C-alpha positions, 0 to 999 in steps of 0.5 A: 825573512821567515815570510819571504821563505814561506812565500818561496815554498808556497808561491803566495805572497804573505808579506808586504804588498809593496815588495817591489817598491820602488819599482825595480822589476817588471815581467815582460808579460805585464809590460805587453799592451801597456800604453805609452803617453808623452808628458802631455799625457797624449797617447803615443801607442802601446808596447807590442813587443820587446827586443832582446840583445841576445849577446848581452841579455838586456832589452835593446828596444820596445816595439810600440804599436802606433795609430790605425783603427782595427788594425788598418793604418797601424805603424810600428816603431822601435823605441830604444830602451832608454827612451821610455820610462815607467810611470808607476802611479799611471801604470804607464810608460812615458816617452818625453817626446812630441807625437810628430817626432814619433810619427816621423821615425822610421817604422818596423816592417812587421811582415819581416819581423824580427829579421830587423838587424838592418833596420835597427841602424836606421832606428838608432841613427834617428834617435841618436840626437836624443843621446842614443 
């Protein structure tokens, strides 16, 4: 415990390198641009942003950027928080669905984002069969 108190004063970790094991916390900035893979290791996109529910203070959904090349043909999807899980070994997020399901999901209009309250209903309706 003495090491933790010293770490808090100096900002330098002198304790275990596995302090966050099992993984319990991640910073928002460390998640940005993380890869999303499905269970077959197919690339499903990258995390573009995180949407917070200001009434609860919890993550509501991830914005996943998918497809395109050099910004052309990119599509953004809202994936409910509970549908992605962290793979700490590969340091990616896992989405246990196939690519076609994601491609057919309702997208987010990034030109009107973050004004997405109306779109949220369609998003959750689409994912409802997965328990959302």
